N, C-alpha and C positions, 0 to 999 in steps of 0.2 A: 483476509479473507474469508468471505460468508464462509454457513455453514453448506456443504453441497445433498444434493440429493442423495439417495441413495443410488437412485439409477442410473446418479455419473460418477459414486464410488466407486459402484460393480463395473463401470466400463473402463477405466482409468485404471483400474487395480487389472483387469487385463494387458488394459495397454503398458504399465509399467510396474508389474506386479508394488502393487499402493500395499506400502505395510501399513494401514490403518484399521482400528475397531470404529470403527464409525465412518528565447532568440529575440531577443531584443526586449527593447520596453516594446508598447502596444498602446495602444489609444487606447478609451474605451467607446469603442464604436460601435459592438452589438450587447452586451451586456448594461439589463434594466434594475436600475439600483431606486430600491425601495426605502424612502431618507426619513420617515416617519416617528415615530418612540421606538427606543434603541430596545434591544433585549428583544423577549418573544415574539415581539410585535416589529419586527424590524425584518423583509426581506430581501434578497440577493437574486432576481429572477435569471436564471443561466439560461445561453441560449444555445441551441445545437451548431455542433463546427459539423460532424459529417458523423455516417457508420461508418464502422471498420469492417462487425464480420455479424457475420450470421449465425444461425442456431447450428449448431453442427449433427447431422444424423449421426455418429458414432458417439457420441456421448451423451442427445440429449439438451445440450445447453449448450452458453457463451457467459465467458463473466475477465472480463477484462480491467487488470490492476496494474498497478508499479510502474504512474505515466513519471518521466523523472526526465530532462532535457541533458540531452548531448552537448560537448564540448563547439561538435559543429551549429548548433543551433537546432538540430532535430529531435522531436520526443519521441520517448522511447516507451511503450506499453506493452504488457505479458496478457497473452488470451489464458489463463488456466488451463481451460477445460478444451486445448485445439488439438484433435488427433495427427499422428503423424505426418507428414504432406501440409500438414497448416499450417501457417505461420506459428510458433508460440512465442514469435519475439518479431515486434513488427516499430518501423521506424516511420514516424509523422510528419509530411513536411503541415505544416496547418494554416501558414501563409497561402502554399497552394491548393489544401484540401487534398493532398495524395497521400499514400501511404505504399509502402514496400517491404517482405521481407525480408529480415536479421537472416533467421531462427527457427529451424526444429529440428522432433527429435521425435522416438518412438520411445520417450522413456520417464522421459520429464510432466511433473502438472506444478510450474510452475506460477508465484501466488506475489513475489514483488522484485522489483527491480532498482539499483541505483548506481551512481557511476561512485568508486574510491580514489580519496583522496589523494592514496599515497600510488597507483601503480596505472589509476584509468580506466582502468576496463569494467564492463559492465555488469555486475552482481548482482545474481536469482538466486532466487529460495525454492527451495525441491520441496515442497512440502507432502508428496508421495516418498520418497525415499531420504530423506534425513538429513540430505546433502545442501551447502552450500557449494554453488558453481560459478566459475565467468567466460567471458568472451571475451574477445575483439569485435565491433559491427563495421570493422573497417576494415578486414584481414584481408586478403589476399585470400580468393579459390574456398572461402567458408569462416566460419566463427570464431575462426580457434577453440572449441570451451574446453574447459580446465575443468575440473573437481578441484575444488579451494578446502573445503574441509568436509571430515563423510564418517560416520562411528557413533559411536556411545558418546554421550556423556554424561559422567556422575554411575555411569553403570544405567543407564535407560537414554535409548533414539532419540531423538528433536523429530518435533512435525515442526519446523521451522515455518516462520508464517511471513511476518515483516521486516524489514533491518534497517537500522542505524549505521555510519560513520563518527565515530570522535575526527577530529583537525589528524589526526594523527594515520591515521585508518582501521584502527583497528576495529571489528564490526559488533554488534548492542543485535541479539536477534531476538526476537520476540517468540515463543517455544508453545505451539498451539495441541500440546500433548491433554489429548486426559479428555479434546474436544466430545471425540463421538461416542466417548462413556460418559459423558457427560460428569468426571470427576473431574474435582482441580489436584488438576498434575498440569499445566503450564507451567511455565517459566522464563526467566530471563536471563540469553547469556551470554553475556561475552569471548568475541575469540579474537586471539589476537592478527594481527595483520599480515603474518604470515602462515594465519593457520597450523597452530603446532598447537598449543594452546588452549581449552574454553576449559569455564567457567561461568557456574553456577550466578547469580546476582541477585536473583528473586527468584521461591517457590512456591504452590502448595494455589498456582494463581487457576482463574477459570478460566481459559481456553483465553489466551494471550494472544492476541491480535495485532492494534499497532501500537507502532513504537517511534519515538524525537527523541533527539536534547531540545531543549528549549537554546530559546535564542541568544541566549549565554555561555554554553557547555559545561554548565554545570551538574546536570542534573536529565534523567527520562522522563519522559510522559510517557505509558503505554492504556492500552487498553484491553479488559477483557472480554473478550464478547457476551460471553453469559450472563456478567453482573448490569451490563448495560453502567461502568464507575471505569473511569479515570483516575490512576495512581500517578505518584511522584517519584522518582526515583533517584537520590540525591548523587554525583560519579564524583570518584575523585580524582585526583589529576591521572593517579597510575590504575584507576580503572578501581576502587574501592568504593563500595558504598557502606550509604551510614542507612538506617531501620527509613520503609517506605510510608509513605500515608496516606492513603484517600483521598482527591484533590475534588474530581469535580463526579456528583452521581446526574446520570442522563436519564432521560422522560424524554426514553425512546417509545412509549406505547408500544405496537408492535413489532418495533425498529430495533435494530439490538447492535452498539458500537463498534466499528470496524477499525481502516484507517487513519494514523493522524500524522498531520502535517502541522510545520508550524513557522511562519512569519516572523520581519523582520523586529516585528513589534513584541516579540513573543505570541500575538495569538495565535490557538490553537484551531482546525479544522480536524472536524469527530466526521470522519463522513457514517453512513451508518447501509445496514445489513437490511432490506426489509422497507426500504423507505427512497423513494434515487432523491434520496438530501442528503445536506450535509449541517451542524450548529456548529458556527463557533463563536466560541469562549474566547476572552483576557488570561492572564498570566493566574487573577485572583479569584479565578469559576467561576464571574460575569457572563452571563451571556447577551454576544452582541447580535449577534442574526441568527439567521436562519437559508442556507444558499437553495432554490431551488425547483426545478425541471418543469415547467408553467404544467398548468394540468390537463390543458388538451392536446399533448406530450410525452404525459405520463404514461399510458392507459403500455402496456405490454413491459416496461421497467420499475425493476425491484430494488434495486441495489446502486450507490452508489458510495463504489469500493473507494476510490486514493483520488488526492490530488496534484496534479505540477504548477507553481505559482511560476512564472518564466522569473529567471532570475537577473534580478536589479528592478525588479518590473512586475505591474500589479496584474497582468491581464493571466487568472486562473484557466488550464483547463483539467476540467473532471472527466473519469472513468464510470460510464453511466454501463449496466446491461437487465438485462430480461429476457422475453418469450418474443419479445421488436426485435432482438440481438445486441448488439456490442457498440456504447454512442459514445463520442467525444462532446462535453461540455465546454464552457465555457461564460467564467465569470468574474468579474472583475471585486480581486483581494481588498480586505480593509488594512495592506498594508503589500509595500513589497517584497519579493522571493528569494529565499535564501536555499544551500542545501534543504535546512530544514522541510520546509515544505518545496522539497521535487524529488520524488520517486518515497521509495522503502515501504 
């Protein structure tokens, strides 16, 4: 999740007591791919699918995040700054280019979404209240919102930003604690699939943001927003870890590292806050390509926050936001989508 302007933080605080100090394979029809030299010279041109939201008068902005495909083929997206009464979670039919509201409330500021492989529910991180909640998008009469985890971890509350699941359904959360104070208090936190035990796997991080397992589930990639770096954290079968290391330093200019997705070949898709673009790296840190919104469409768009690649296909859907509104863009990914390239 991007750093929110002070006005939006204040509004969110008023809305929800913000505890902060600061669908099948589809063919390539719309994504234009430039196939020149690899690396920084290769550009994947994203094309607009539809506008999902407009700037909310109450919060002064809109911010789309956490795109993730459900079992029914629908693409679920959250709007971090949506006020009560506006959809905080929506379902998009990318083929028909239609959307419908799934959930709203007067409290949460949801920054990511992902379906659990354990119970099939949609899990959301509530950045404002340090909670992880879950819902059932298909529940009759409502979304059946439940609090999965709340409270302090090792004596300190979380600001959970993104999340990833292991194959058994345990959660790994990027805790962006310290973001608004400008202090390296961020953490990577593991929560068991029953929500009973939370463990800090890494700390002393600079605004932990994106997080995703690698293709083999051997370790976690995670980004630090205010350091523009991606680190790798090996993770054992029972959640044990060994020493992490800086894997990639992102030359973002005025942009910063946001969410991360990983495709079936192990390539990393690093979203950028401050620029409507993503940078793609292989597992060895080689820059493979840049995903760009065409210049003619980029005015009023500030950030590309996350991406979901169609499970088993290469059609990718990127959430892009700014003063012009919240949009869904599409491009052709370098490899097929898996759980690691589907929300978080």
